All heavy atoms as an XYZ file, in Angstrom:
964
protein
N       0.812     -1.237     -0.018
C      -0.024     -0.028     -0.015
C       0.891      1.252     -0.016
O       1.909      1.235      0.608
C      -0.904     -0.041      1.238
C      -1.946      1.119      1.164
C      -3.033      0.846      0.127
O      -3.038     -0.234     -0.535
N      -3.885      1.789     -0.029
N       0.423      2.276     -0.588
C       1.054      3.535     -0.684
C       0.467      4.549      0.226
O      -0.806      4.703      0.279
C       1.111      4.143     -2.068
C       1.681      5.571     -2.171
C       1.897      3.149     -3.069
N       1.253      5.259      0.969
C       0.824      6.341      1.837
C       1.312      7.707      1.271
O       2.460      7.816      0.928
C       1.159      6.205      3.253
C       0.652      5.030      3.910
C       1.370      3.660      3.644
O       2.585      3.680      3.481
N       0.633      2.668      3.456
N       0.446      8.690      1.290
C       0.775      9.993      0.910
C       0.578     10.937      2.122
O      -0.564     10.916      2.689
C      -0.050     10.548     -0.231
C       0.029      9.733     -1.573
C      -0.871     10.346     -2.599
C       1.484      9.705     -2.127
N       1.572     11.706      2.476
C       1.514     12.573      3.711
C       1.796     14.050      3.243
O       2.970     14.228      2.781
C       2.387     12.152      4.812
C       2.237     13.052      5.993
C       2.085     10.674      5.208
N       0.823     14.852      3.450
C       1.061     16.273      3.160
C       1.532     17.033      4.357
O       1.264     16.689      5.489
C      -0.258     16.957      2.554
C      -0.875     16.348      1.364
C      -1.997     15.378      1.710
O      -1.913     14.903      2.816
O      -2.801     15.127      0.846
N       2.248     18.108      4.133
C       2.688     19.063      5.136
C       2.944     20.381      4.592
O       2.921     20.513      3.409
C       4.088     18.525      5.827
O       5.056     18.505      4.750
N       2.951     21.398      5.450
C       3.307     22.731      5.017
C       2.110     23.665      5.045
O       2.245     24.822      4.809
N       0.970     23.159      5.398
C      -0.223     24.064      5.412
C      -0.211     24.897      6.662
O       0.698     24.815      7.416
N      -0.989     25.916      6.774
C      -1.030     26.905      7.897
C      -1.906     28.086      7.567
O      -2.679     28.066      6.690
N      -1.715     29.027      8.363
C      -2.381     30.246      8.196
C      -1.480     31.339      7.764
O      -0.368     31.598      8.207
C      -3.071     30.807      9.592
C      -3.818     32.114      9.403
C      -3.954     29.669     10.098
N      -1.880     32.174      6.708
C      -1.072     33.104      6.196
C      -1.907     34.337      5.661
O      -3.134     34.161      5.358
C      -0.282     32.560      4.945
C      -1.293     32.131      3.798
C       0.793     33.490      4.354
N      -1.318     35.474      5.726
C      -2.047     36.720      5.256
C      -2.193     36.648      3.766
O      -1.288     36.166      2.994
C      -1.409     37.957      5.740
C      -1.583     38.127      7.316
C      -1.102     39.478      7.755
O      -0.198     40.082      7.158
N      -1.723     39.993      8.885
N      -3.138     37.420      3.213
C      -3.270     37.580      1.784
C      -1.980     38.271      1.280
O      -1.383     39.077      1.830
C      -4.436     38.452      1.440
N      -1.489     37.664      0.055
C      -0.223     38.095     -0.530
C       0.936     37.315     -0.112
O       2.018     37.461     -0.679
N       0.793     36.463      0.850
C       1.901     35.698      1.402
C       2.085     34.381      0.665
O       1.498     34.130     -0.462
N       3.003     33.536      1.117
C       3.350     32.267      0.420
C       3.415     31.129      1.275
O       3.614     31.327      2.559
C       4.776     32.500     -0.289
O       4.753     33.486     -1.272
N       3.173     30.005      0.811
C       3.363     28.757      1.520
C       3.896     27.656      0.498
O       3.554     27.810     -0.716
C       1.966     28.145      2.036
C       1.395     28.815      3.399
C      -0.015     28.314      3.622
C       2.296     28.643      4.504
N       4.489     26.691      1.016
C       5.025     25.624      0.247
C       4.525     24.322      0.812
O       4.883     23.978      1.953
C       6.571     25.560      0.144
C       7.062     24.558     -0.861
C       8.566     24.296     -0.635
N       9.134     23.645     -1.797
C      10.269     22.932     -1.636
N      10.920     22.812     -0.540
N      10.738     22.290     -2.725
N       3.700     23.601      0.098
C       3.176     22.316      0.520
C       4.127     21.220      0.057
O       4.618     21.244     -1.094
C       1.691     22.096     -0.027
C       0.759     23.136      0.401
C      -0.702     22.708     -0.157
C       0.684     23.437      1.891
N       4.189     20.197      0.786
C       4.917     18.959      0.457
C       4.087     17.738      0.473
O       3.222     17.755      1.360
C       6.184     18.798      1.249
O       7.108     19.923      1.111
N       4.286     16.765     -0.310
C       3.535     15.519     -0.213
C       4.549     14.418     -0.382
O       5.195     14.246     -1.525
C       2.459     15.429     -1.246
S       1.678     13.833     -1.426
N       4.853     13.613      0.591
C       5.743     12.502      0.587
C       5.073     11.200      0.458
O       4.153     10.935      1.195
C       6.629     12.551      1.878
N       5.551     10.379     -0.464
C       4.943      9.089     -0.720
C       5.857      7.974     -0.091
O       7.045      8.116     -0.106
C       4.860      8.749     -2.186
N       5.235      7.020      0.545
C       5.974      5.937      1.195
C       5.151      4.581      0.999
O       3.930      4.650      0.639
C       6.232      6.216      2.599
O       5.042      6.311      3.368
N       5.717      3.542      1.339
C       5.100      2.293      1.211
C       5.652      1.377      0.274
O       6.931      1.456      0.066
N       4.922      0.662     -0.528
C       5.534     -0.267     -1.436
C       6.236      0.465     -2.535
O       6.101      1.646     -2.698
C       4.407     -1.048     -2.000
C       3.432     -0.445     -2.944
C       2.591     -1.407     -3.737
N       1.605     -0.741     -4.602
C       1.856     -0.336     -5.737
N       3.108     -0.359     -6.266
N       0.903      0.329     -6.559
N       6.971     -0.257     -3.427
C       7.762      0.410     -4.526
C       6.772      1.318     -5.226
O       5.865      0.960     -5.756
C       8.319     -0.666     -5.386
O       9.246     -1.468     -4.546
C       9.192     -0.065     -6.485
N       7.291      2.458     -5.492
C       6.429      3.459     -6.033
C       7.241      4.179     -7.181
O       8.130      4.946     -6.926
C       6.113      4.506     -5.029
C       4.944      5.398     -5.271
C       3.778      4.816     -5.541
C       5.037      6.745     -5.061
C       2.609      5.586     -5.858
C       3.878      7.575     -5.381
C       2.734      6.965     -5.709
N       6.925      3.766     -8.440
C       7.825      4.092     -9.528
C       7.359      5.281    -10.285
O       6.465      5.095    -11.190
C       7.930      2.847    -10.467
O       8.490      1.765     -9.799
N       7.879      6.429     -9.916
C       7.705      7.644    -10.753
C       6.335      7.812    -11.344
O       6.066      7.775    -12.501
C       8.682      7.587    -11.944
C      10.181      7.432    -11.551
O      10.525      8.029    -10.581
N      10.925      6.607    -12.173
N       5.368      8.048    -10.410
C       3.958      8.269    -10.956
C       3.757      9.758    -11.240
O       4.323     10.582    -10.769
C       3.166      7.886     -9.696
C       4.052      8.303     -8.545
C       5.421      8.065     -8.970
N       2.705      9.938    -12.049
C       2.144     11.246    -12.263
C       1.394     11.651    -10.873
O       0.840     10.856    -10.266
C       1.135     11.276    -13.338
N       1.374     12.953    -10.579
C       0.865     13.363     -9.356
C       0.117     14.594     -9.493
O       0.268     15.360    -10.495
C       1.955     13.455     -8.235
C       2.684     12.171     -7.987
S       3.911     12.251     -6.584
C       2.733     12.296     -5.212
N      -0.709     15.020     -8.564
C      -1.448     16.146     -8.686
C      -1.908     16.745     -7.212
O      -1.724     16.058     -6.254
N      -2.308     17.921     -7.222
C      -2.865     18.583     -6.059
C      -4.290     18.996     -6.378
O      -4.671     19.495     -7.460
C      -2.056     19.908     -5.738
C      -0.768     19.639     -5.171
C       0.480     19.540     -5.724
C      -0.422     19.296     -3.766
N       1.534     19.301     -4.943
C       0.934     19.133     -3.658
C      -1.223     19.251     -2.593
C       1.544     18.824     -2.398
C      -0.594     19.000     -1.415
C       0.745     18.788     -1.320
N      -5.201     18.747     -5.434
C      -6.553     19.174     -5.424
C      -6.858     19.921     -4.116
O      -6.064     19.837     -3.181
C      -7.458     17.996     -5.565
C      -7.426     17.136     -6.871
C      -6.372     16.475     -7.102
C      -8.407     17.462     -7.794
C      -6.209     15.774     -8.305
C      -8.284     16.727     -9.042
C      -7.209     15.915     -9.255
N      -7.956     20.700     -4.115
C      -8.300     21.365     -2.862
C      -9.846     21.434     -2.745
O     -10.586     21.205     -3.691
C      -7.756     22.772     -2.904
C      -8.402     23.718     -3.979
C      -7.785     25.135     -3.963
N      -8.306     25.971     -4.903
C      -7.897     27.224     -5.122
N      -6.808     27.741     -4.556
N      -8.538     27.994     -6.112
N     -10.265     21.472     -1.482
C     -11.704     21.548     -1.136
C     -11.930     22.716     -0.236
O     -11.598     22.698      0.916
C     -12.189     20.295     -0.485
C     -13.732     20.214     -0.346
C     -14.282     18.902      0.007
O     -13.536     18.035      0.453
N     -15.547     18.696     -0.272
N     -12.407     23.854     -0.882
C     -12.768     24.982     -0.048
C     -13.899     24.726      0.969
O     -14.646     23.858      0.676
C     -13.175     26.090     -1.046
C     -12.670     25.589     -2.342
C     -12.666     24.145     -2.286
N     -14.042     25.486      1.959
C     -15.095     25.232      2.896
C     -16.537     25.293      2.277
O     -16.768     26.237      1.595
C     -14.946     26.401      3.965
C     -13.574     26.819      3.776
C     -13.212     26.613      2.428
N     -17.260     24.269      2.464
C     -18.655     24.195      1.870
C     -18.756     23.977      0.384
O     -19.816     24.058     -0.138
N     -17.642     23.646     -0.298
C     -17.635     23.480     -1.675
C     -17.081     22.153     -2.029
O     -16.476     21.386     -1.144
C     -16.782     24.557     -2.320
C     -17.367     25.957     -2.171
C     -16.573     26.981     -2.964
C     -17.099     28.438     -2.765
N     -16.253     29.380     -3.458
N     -17.159     21.762     -3.345
C     -16.690     20.451     -3.772
C     -15.177     20.544     -4.009
O     -14.636     21.622     -4.240
C     -17.385     20.001     -5.022
C     -18.881     19.745     -4.790
C     -19.576     19.129     -6.028
O     -18.898     19.151     -7.088
O     -20.730     18.736     -5.892
N     -14.567     19.394     -4.061
C     -13.101     19.331     -4.371
C     -12.869     19.840     -5.818
O     -13.698     19.539     -6.761
C     -12.650     17.930     -4.201
C     -11.190     17.738     -4.508
C     -10.725     16.219     -4.145
N     -11.552     15.252     -4.693
C     -11.560     13.927     -4.466
N     -10.741     13.587     -3.512
N     -12.263     13.139     -5.129
N     -11.891     20.516     -6.020
C     -11.385     21.010     -7.319
C      -9.894     20.780     -7.650
O      -9.062     20.760     -6.723
C     -11.727     22.548     -7.360
C     -11.003     23.421     -6.422
C     -11.359     24.883     -6.382
O     -12.638     25.085     -6.667
O     -10.637     25.710     -6.108
N      -9.713     20.689     -8.877
C      -8.299     20.565     -9.374
C      -7.498     21.779     -9.170
O      -7.984     22.865     -9.415
C      -8.363     20.117    -10.807
C      -7.055     20.180    -11.525
C      -6.142     19.127    -11.373
C      -6.752     21.217    -12.415
C      -4.964     19.178    -11.958
C      -5.504     21.324    -12.931
C      -4.555     20.278    -12.790
N      -6.185     21.589     -8.804
C      -5.343     22.698     -8.658
C      -4.171     22.659     -9.591
O      -3.904     23.572    -10.386
C      -4.811     22.756     -7.237
C      -3.798     23.857     -7.063
C      -5.826     22.923     -6.140
N      -3.467     21.529     -9.583
C      -2.284     21.372    -10.494
C      -1.934     19.917    -10.699
O      -2.155     19.123     -9.824
C      -1.057     22.156     -9.854
N      -1.236     19.700    -11.794
C      -0.818     18.337    -12.055
C       0.642     18.360    -12.646
O       1.023     19.305    -13.239
C      -1.844     17.705    -13.078
N       1.348     17.195    -12.454
C       2.706     17.070    -12.980
C       2.829     15.625    -13.534
O       2.449     14.742    -12.994
C       3.727     17.446    -11.924
C       5.128     17.624    -12.542
C       3.629     16.467    -10.765
C       6.090     18.250    -11.618
N       3.594     15.570    -14.666
C       3.817     14.283    -15.245
C       4.886     13.500    -14.458
O       5.422     14.132    -13.583
C       4.236     14.446    -16.709
O       5.425     15.223    -16.767
N       5.064     12.282    -14.759
C       5.941     11.352    -13.988
C       7.365     11.892    -13.871
O       8.016     11.820    -12.801
C       6.002      9.958    -14.562
C       6.834      9.917    -15.877
C       6.409     10.202    -17.041
C       8.183      9.570    -15.902
N       7.417      9.979    -18.011
C       8.539      9.579    -17.244
C       9.186      9.205    -15.018
C       9.818      9.343    -17.769
C      10.425      8.893    -15.412
C      10.718      9.001    -16.854
N       7.884     12.606    -14.871
C       9.258     13.077    -14.808
C       9.329     14.583    -14.600
O      10.455     15.142    -14.568
C      10.031     12.787    -16.117
C       9.437     13.412    -17.302
O       8.390     14.017    -17.169
N      10.079     13.297    -18.464
N       8.253     15.200    -14.297
C       8.204     16.672    -14.022
C       8.306     17.531    -15.265
O       8.380     18.703    -15.268
N       8.309     16.818    -16.476
C       8.422     17.566    -17.764
C       7.342     18.372    -18.141
O       7.366     19.313    -18.908
N       6.150     17.967    -17.653
C       4.840     18.648    -18.061
C       4.072     19.009    -16.872
O       4.054     18.229    -15.861
C       4.044     17.694    -18.973
O       4.658     17.460    -20.194
N       3.495     20.160    -16.851
C       2.720     20.668    -15.732
C       1.415     21.234    -16.266
O       1.340     21.697    -17.491
C       3.410     21.667    -14.790
O       3.876     22.786    -15.562
C       4.554     21.014    -14.167
N       0.392     21.306    -15.437
C      -0.868     21.902    -15.893
C      -1.560     22.509    -14.638
O      -1.392     21.938    -13.516
C      -1.785     20.842    -16.477
C      -3.032     21.454    -17.029
C      -3.068     22.127    -18.259
C      -4.265     21.188    -16.448
C      -4.159     22.623    -18.831
C      -5.399     21.728    -16.908
C      -5.335     22.361    -18.156
O      -6.638     22.913    -18.692
N      -2.181     23.636    -14.800
C      -2.702     24.430    -13.610
C      -4.216     24.687    -13.893
O      -4.615     25.149    -15.072
C      -1.954     25.547    -13.308
C      -0.473     25.361    -12.993
C       0.579     25.372    -14.012
C      -0.164     25.156    -11.657
C       1.819     25.028    -13.657
C       1.247     24.920    -11.352
C       2.196     24.858    -12.348
O       3.500     24.601    -12.001
N      -4.871     24.871    -12.812
C      -6.227     25.477    -12.984
C      -6.118     26.922    -13.227
O      -5.016     27.515    -12.725
C      -7.000     25.320    -11.592
N      -7.000     27.569    -13.932
C      -6.893     28.946    -14.290
C      -6.814     29.900    -13.099
O      -6.108     30.866    -13.052
C      -8.152     29.372    -15.135
C      -8.077     28.844    -16.559
O      -6.897     28.428    -16.964
O      -9.045     28.789    -17.172
N      -7.451     29.407    -12.004
C      -7.479     30.242    -10.733
C      -6.206     30.327    -10.143
O      -5.954     31.317     -9.278
C      -8.605     29.665     -9.761
O      -8.242     28.320     -9.422
N      -5.277     29.511    -10.390
C      -3.939     29.558     -9.748
C      -2.796     29.691    -10.587
O      -1.671     29.923    -10.229
C      -3.667     28.300     -8.879
C      -4.854     27.935     -7.936
C      -3.466     27.117     -9.834
N      -3.007     29.754    -11.966
C      -1.999     29.880    -12.931
C      -1.267     31.225    -12.735
O      -1.806     32.260    -12.582
C      -2.647     29.872    -14.352
C      -1.663     29.559    -15.473
C      -2.417     29.359    -16.766
C      -3.445     28.219    -16.708
N      -4.088     27.973    -17.982
N       0.080     31.086    -12.748
C       0.965     32.263    -12.461
C       1.252     32.543    -11.045
O       2.171     33.414    -10.735
N       0.517     31.847    -10.143
C       0.802     32.077     -8.724
C       1.311     30.822     -8.078
O       2.099     30.823     -7.171
C      -0.520     32.442     -8.069
C      -1.091     33.693     -8.546
C      -2.225     34.189     -7.643
N      -3.372     33.229     -7.679
C      -3.885     32.719     -6.666
N      -3.342     32.926     -5.384
N      -4.899     31.891     -6.667
N       0.845     29.670     -8.522
C       1.335     28.322     -7.925
C       2.221     27.614     -8.866
O       2.088     27.727    -10.070
C       0.126     27.432     -7.732
C      -0.850     27.881     -6.575
C      -0.755     29.190     -6.011
C      -1.790     27.015     -6.121
C      -1.607     29.570     -5.061
C      -2.700     27.415     -5.179
C      -2.578     28.704     -4.584
N       3.078     26.838     -8.325
C       4.091     26.063     -9.098
C       4.189     24.702     -8.445
O       4.416     24.536     -7.264
C       5.525     26.650     -9.122
O       5.495     28.060     -9.639
C       6.396     25.818     -9.902
N       3.939     23.635     -9.383
C       4.057     22.267     -8.864
C       5.358     21.741     -9.337
O       5.868     22.062    -10.471
C       2.926     21.406     -9.440
C       2.820     19.959     -8.784
C       2.885     21.399    -10.917
C       1.725     19.209     -9.150
N       6.058     20.943     -8.499
C       7.345     20.382     -8.839
C       7.467     18.944     -8.179
O       6.679     18.662     -7.338
C       8.531     21.219     -8.434
O       8.518     21.477     -7.031
N       8.399     18.231     -8.545
C       8.478     16.895     -8.125
C      10.017     16.468     -8.091
O      10.751     16.768     -8.845
C       7.789     16.039     -9.258
C       7.459     14.570     -8.963
C       6.570     14.062    -10.029
C       6.104     12.642     -9.738
N       7.117     11.612    -10.089
N      10.238     15.640     -6.961
C      11.564     15.106     -6.841
C      11.371     13.563     -6.713
O      10.970     13.007     -5.666
C      12.164     15.611     -5.450
C      13.600     15.240     -5.308
O      14.037     14.156     -5.902
O      14.301     15.828     -4.559
N      11.694     12.852     -7.789
C      11.431     11.415     -7.886
C      12.374     10.672     -6.936
O      12.035      9.668     -6.382
C      11.637     10.873     -9.297
C      10.392     11.222    -10.125
O       9.341     11.506     -9.620
N      10.583     11.252    -11.435
N      13.607     11.218     -6.687
C      14.519     10.534     -5.765
C      13.973     10.488     -4.316
O      14.196      9.602     -3.565
C      15.868     11.322     -5.792
N      13.133     11.479     -4.019
C      12.535     11.568     -2.677
C      11.074     11.176     -2.623
O      10.490     11.237     -1.678
C      12.662     13.077     -2.141
C      14.111     13.513     -1.990
C      14.098     14.907     -1.365
C      15.557     15.359     -1.178
N      15.638     16.717     -0.572
N      10.588     10.811     -3.820
C       9.110     10.457     -3.930
C       8.285     11.520     -3.277
O       7.316     11.275     -2.564
C       8.857      9.146     -3.192
C       9.170      7.972     -4.111
O       9.157      8.049     -5.343
N       9.400      6.767     -3.490
N       8.659     12.777     -3.670
C       7.914     13.906     -3.096
C       7.445     14.915     -4.169
O       8.177     15.137     -5.139
C       8.768     14.680     -2.078
O       9.145     13.796     -1.125
C       8.104     15.853     -1.414
N       6.257     15.424     -3.976
C       5.735     16.498     -4.911
C       5.492     17.711     -4.051
O       5.189     17.613     -2.893
C       4.544     16.026     -5.638
C       3.304     15.754     -4.630
C       4.118     17.063     -6.751
N       5.774     18.819     -4.656
C       5.660     20.201     -3.898
C       4.643     21.048     -4.624
O       4.347     20.921     -5.874
C       6.968     20.894     -3.821
C       8.050     20.038     -3.303
C       8.919     19.288     -4.150
C       8.274     19.936     -1.946
C       9.981     18.545     -3.630
C       9.324     19.234     -1.490
C      10.157     18.458     -2.280
O      11.176     17.752     -1.749
N       4.116     21.984     -3.855
C       3.163     23.007     -4.363
C       3.577     24.329     -3.767
O       3.362     24.555     -2.605
C       1.756     22.734     -4.098
C       0.802     23.670     -4.852
C       0.807     23.466     -6.344
C      -0.701     23.523     -4.338
N       4.333     25.164     -4.562
C       4.717     26.513     -4.009
C       3.632     27.358     -4.421
O       3.181     27.575     -5.569
C       5.988     26.899     -4.809
C       6.413     28.344     -4.435
C       6.871     28.435     -3.003
O       7.561     27.595     -2.537
N       6.463     29.512     -2.339
N       3.030     28.131     -3.419
C       1.888     28.922     -3.528
C       2.253     30.278     -3.181
O       2.656     30.606     -2.032
C       0.720     28.450     -2.628
C       0.415     26.991     -2.872
S      -1.069     26.471     -1.982
C      -0.542     26.666     -0.305
N       2.252     31.283     -4.171
C       2.616     32.689     -3.926
C       1.413     33.524     -4.115
O       0.340     33.127     -4.720
C       3.718     33.040     -4.910
C       4.974     32.320     -4.693
O       5.288     31.854     -3.521
N       5.673     32.122     -5.728
N       1.412     34.722     -3.647
C       0.405     35.694     -3.857
C      -0.999     35.137     -3.523
O      -2.007     35.218     -4.250
C       0.349     36.170     -5.428
O       1.583     36.793     -5.754
N      -0.992     34.534     -2.301
C      -2.222     33.831     -1.877
C      -3.379     34.789     -1.711
O      -3.110     35.964     -1.188
C      -1.862     33.039     -0.605
C      -1.230     31.807     -0.868
C      -0.502     31.286      0.528
C      -2.071     30.737     -1.403
N      -4.574     34.328     -1.896
C      -5.761     35.063     -1.788
C      -6.678     34.360     -0.790
O      -6.535     33.186     -0.642
C      -6.471     35.148     -3.173
C      -5.628     35.758     -4.284
C      -6.390     35.740     -5.561
C      -5.494     36.280     -6.689
N      -6.240     36.192     -8.100
N      -7.595     35.139     -0.189
C      -8.559     34.440      0.706
C      -9.286     33.340      0.003
O      -9.666     32.333      0.783
C      -9.513     35.613      1.079
C      -8.659     36.827      1.082
C      -7.756     36.597     -0.069
N      -9.584     33.426     -1.222
C     -10.336     32.404     -1.869
C      -9.449     31.085     -2.079
O      -9.994     30.082     -2.676
C     -10.813     32.863     -3.253
C      -9.869     33.581     -4.153
C      -9.876     34.989     -4.039
O     -10.018     35.539     -2.828
O      -9.827     35.660     -5.085
N      -8.302     31.130     -1.769
C      -7.400     30.009     -1.827
C      -7.527     29.161     -0.579
O      -7.028     28.034     -0.473
C      -5.852     30.311     -1.922
C      -5.548     30.932     -3.335
O      -6.079     30.457     -4.306
O      -4.821     31.942     -3.358
N      -8.225     29.596      0.464
C      -8.433     28.871      1.678
C      -9.216     27.472      1.313
O     -10.255     27.493      0.720
C      -9.354     29.676      2.549
O      -8.613     30.857      3.008
C      -9.724     28.876      3.845
N      -8.563     26.474      1.787
C      -9.145     25.110      1.455
C      -8.315     24.040      2.178
O      -7.212     24.368      2.721
C      -9.131     24.829      0.003
N      -8.799     22.805      2.125
C      -8.012     21.666      2.450
C      -7.353     21.110      1.246
O      -7.968     20.913      0.226
C      -8.735     20.563      3.100
C      -7.905     19.241      3.343
C      -9.439     21.024      4.417
N      -5.959     21.173      1.158
C      -5.304     20.723     -0.033
C      -4.780     19.213      0.126
O      -4.208     18.919      1.180
C      -4.055     21.657     -0.216
C      -4.333     23.003     -0.712
C      -5.017     23.935      0.130
C      -4.065     23.290     -1.963
C      -5.349     25.156     -0.373
C      -4.385     24.588     -2.467
C      -5.066     25.569     -1.629
O      -5.392     26.704     -2.122
N      -5.079     18.556     -0.903
C      -4.658     17.115     -0.970
C      -3.897     16.747     -2.181
O      -4.152     17.243     -3.272
C      -5.983     16.194     -0.875
O      -6.752     16.379      0.287
N      -2.922     15.894     -1.951
C      -2.156     15.425     -3.107
C      -2.673     14.000     -3.501
O      -3.280     13.362     -2.719
C      -0.663     15.299     -2.785
S      -0.205     14.155     -1.530
N      -2.391     13.660     -4.729
C      -2.850     12.454     -5.307
C      -1.794     11.834     -6.217
O      -0.935     12.575     -6.846
C      -4.126     12.666     -6.097
N      -1.776     10.517     -6.352
C      -0.739      9.836     -7.146
C      -1.436      8.761     -7.941
O      -2.343      8.043     -7.487
C       0.365      9.311     -6.251
N      -0.861      8.616     -9.095
C      -1.352      7.550     -9.998
C      -0.710      6.309     -9.685
O       0.504      6.364     -9.292
C      -0.938      7.949    -11.438
C      -1.545      7.036    -12.502
O      -2.270      6.039    -12.287
O      -1.123      7.218    -13.715
N      -1.358      5.151     -9.738
C      -0.708      3.894     -9.327
C       0.117      3.313    -10.471
O       0.993      2.543    -10.230
C      -1.716      2.845     -9.018
C      -2.513      2.339    -10.207
C      -3.505      1.177     -9.623
C      -4.356      0.646    -10.829
N      -5.272     -0.499    -10.317
N      -0.040      3.858    -11.730
C       0.844      3.423    -12.829
C       1.980      4.267    -13.047
O       2.004      5.502    -12.810
C      -0.032      3.499    -14.162
C      -1.175      2.532    -14.203
C      -2.115      2.869    -15.315
N      -2.913      4.048    -14.889
C      -3.966      4.055    -14.167
N      -4.541      2.915    -13.816
N      -4.580      5.178    -13.882
N       3.189      3.709    -13.278
C       4.429      4.543    -13.470
C       4.398      5.167    -14.834
O       3.668      4.769    -15.644
C       5.567      3.449    -13.370
C       4.831      2.208    -13.876
C       3.418      2.297    -13.486
N       5.263      6.272    -14.851
C       5.540      6.927    -16.018
C       4.305      7.480    -16.773
O       4.178      7.487    -18.084
C       6.359      6.003    -17.082
C       7.460      5.308    -16.420
C       7.484      3.879    -16.297
C       8.489      6.033    -15.786
C       8.596      3.265    -15.696
C       9.493      5.429    -15.184
C       9.613      3.981    -15.122
N       3.391      8.043    -16.042
C       2.135      8.524    -16.590
C       2.301     10.064    -16.994
O       3.151     10.693    -16.446
N       1.319     10.424    -17.809
C       1.282     11.851    -18.209
C       0.391     12.656    -17.165
O       0.036     12.223    -16.046
N      -0.035     13.837    -17.728
C      -0.777     14.694    -16.851
C      -2.181     14.193    -16.648
O      -2.800     13.546    -17.551
C      -0.959     16.064    -17.451
C       0.353     16.899    -17.665
C       0.094     18.066    -18.540
C       0.883     17.312    -16.336
N      -2.637     14.288    -15.429
C      -3.999     13.782    -15.042
C      -4.601     14.943    -14.202
O      -4.106     15.383    -13.222
C      -3.926     12.528    -14.212
C      -3.175     11.369    -14.985
C      -3.072     10.097    -14.195
C      -2.121      9.170    -14.899
N      -2.625      8.874    -16.305
N      -5.874     15.296    -14.575
C      -6.517     16.402    -13.998
C      -7.837     16.097    -13.288
O      -8.467     16.950    -12.621
C      -6.761     17.569    -14.968
C      -5.453     18.063    -15.533
C      -7.711     17.144    -16.109
N      -8.283     14.846    -13.419
C      -9.591     14.406    -12.848
C      -9.330     13.549    -11.663
O      -8.422     12.556    -11.713
C     -10.424     13.735    -13.909
C     -10.735     14.562    -15.043
C     -11.425     13.871    -16.168
N     -11.728     14.705    -17.321
C     -10.905     14.946    -18.257
N      -9.619     14.495    -18.237
N     -11.286     15.767    -19.262
N     -10.119     13.668    -10.609
C      -9.909     12.893     -9.442
C      -9.909     11.413     -9.613
O      -9.113     10.673     -9.057
C     -11.037     13.268     -8.428
C     -11.360     14.662     -8.933
C     -11.137     14.701    -10.390
N     -10.726     10.898    -10.512
C     -10.808      9.484    -10.749
C      -9.689      8.852    -11.442
O      -9.475      7.592    -11.443
C     -12.072      9.168    -11.563
C     -12.128      9.638    -12.990
C     -11.410      8.940    -13.968
C     -12.889     10.813    -13.305
C     -11.470      9.462    -15.258
C     -12.987     11.211    -14.673
C     -12.244     10.540    -15.603
O     -12.284     10.935    -16.923
N      -8.726      9.704    -11.963
C      -7.468      9.232    -12.574
C      -6.389      8.850    -11.617
O      -5.406      8.347    -11.990
C      -7.005     10.293    -13.557
C      -7.924     10.532    -14.728
C      -7.385     11.570    -15.736
O      -7.435     12.743    -15.329
O      -7.085     11.165    -16.760
N      -6.642      9.235    -10.266
C      -5.668      8.965     -9.274
C      -6.209      7.801     -8.373
O      -7.360      7.795     -7.966
C      -5.420     10.212     -8.483
C      -4.734     11.320     -9.212
C      -5.443     12.368     -9.813
C      -3.350     11.335     -9.419
C      -4.744     13.330    -10.549
C      -2.723     12.290    -10.127
C      -3.367     13.314    -10.676
O      -2.747     14.227    -11.307
N      -5.334      6.972     -7.860
C      -5.641      5.929     -6.949
C      -5.376      6.194     -5.518
O      -5.913      5.618     -4.589
C      -5.004      4.554     -7.422
C      -5.636      3.987     -8.715
C      -5.218      4.664     -9.918
O      -4.064      5.288     -9.984
O      -5.958      4.625    -10.965
N      -4.220      6.957     -5.389
C      -3.746      7.165     -3.928
C      -3.975      8.671     -3.591
O      -3.733      9.582     -4.373
C      -2.278      6.827     -3.810
C      -2.029      5.378     -4.214
C      -1.210      5.130     -5.369
C      -2.546      4.390     -3.530
C      -0.926      3.778     -5.755
C      -2.238      2.989     -3.931
C      -1.504      2.796     -5.022
O      -1.192      1.459     -5.385
N      -4.408      8.858     -2.277
C      -4.695     10.216     -1.876
C      -4.105     10.464     -0.446
O      -4.138      9.489      0.352
C      -6.172     10.473     -1.792
C      -6.840     10.514     -3.126
C      -7.272      9.539     -3.955
C      -7.096     11.727     -3.867
N      -7.721     10.031     -5.128
C      -7.718     11.317     -5.181
C      -6.955     13.043     -3.651
C      -8.088     12.261     -6.086
C      -7.322     14.055     -4.602
C      -7.960     13.551     -5.818
N      -3.618     11.628     -0.173
C      -3.282     12.045      1.117
C      -4.427     12.436      2.047
O      -5.564     12.601      1.486
N      -4.125     12.714      3.271
C      -5.228     13.047      4.097
C      -5.641     14.521      4.105
O      -6.637     14.887      4.576
C      -4.931     12.698      5.615
C      -3.978     13.722      6.272
C      -2.526     13.741      5.810
O      -2.148     12.910      4.948
N      -1.876     14.733      6.212
N      -4.705     15.370      3.564
C      -4.992     16.729      3.281
C      -4.295     17.586      4.447
O      -4.065     17.168      5.530
N      -4.039     18.834      4.001
C      -3.464     19.769      4.906
C      -4.260     21.139      4.779
O      -4.604     21.477      3.673
C      -1.947     20.032      4.600
O      -1.368     20.869      5.649
C      -1.690     20.531      3.249
N      -4.478     21.790      5.774
C      -5.337     22.957      5.813
C      -4.513     24.174      5.464
O      -3.410     24.445      6.018
C      -6.038     23.150      7.184
C      -7.056     22.252      7.483
N      -8.401     22.457      7.375
C      -6.981     20.945      7.923
C      -9.091     21.418      7.699
N      -8.271     20.379      8.009
N      -5.046     25.079      4.517
C      -4.477     26.327      4.219
C      -5.554     27.336      4.486
O      -6.651     27.304      3.886
C      -3.991     26.400      2.802
C      -3.610     27.687      2.368
C      -2.831     25.336      2.578
N      -5.179     28.310      5.236
C      -6.161     29.431      5.568
C      -5.447     30.757      5.175
O      -4.355     31.034      5.689
C      -6.634     29.506      7.102
O      -7.246     28.237      7.370
C      -7.513     30.614      7.323
N      -5.998     31.623      4.241
C      -5.483     32.817      3.901
C      -6.460     33.876      4.439
O      -7.633     33.979      4.063
C      -5.432     32.980      2.393
C      -4.782     34.246      1.971
C      -4.647     31.814      1.865
N      -5.884     34.704      5.329
C      -6.689     35.812      5.929
C      -6.503     37.147      5.124
O      -5.521     37.391      4.570
C      -6.243     35.996      7.312
O      -4.841     36.367      7.381
N      -7.618     37.838      5.090
C      -7.604     39.109      4.309
C      -7.134     40.293      5.159
O      -6.835     40.209      6.385
C      -9.009     39.441      3.832
O      -9.881     39.532      4.930
């Protein structure tokens, strides 16, 4: 079984930055495509960013494009989400996800991922 553990959430003022990390552990985990999703209070989960297995391709939701950056360190089985110029509407529980298949391309839909972290809270105050 694969476990994903997020860290780096917290409370930040609007305009500030946070860096989320998601570390994968468990059985052999070979370079999967990964992504970040978020669920704002009272709303449904939404796509944030995706990265291909080797980090060569990335894709962002329009709402975060230009402010967030997703990156991946395969040697550490870790994916990151650098969040800059945060806005109150970025407040949400952020979860990472991983594809069970190795060497995959970009995936933007929740059903394309088999493994999920428990989530980390991000609160942006105005």
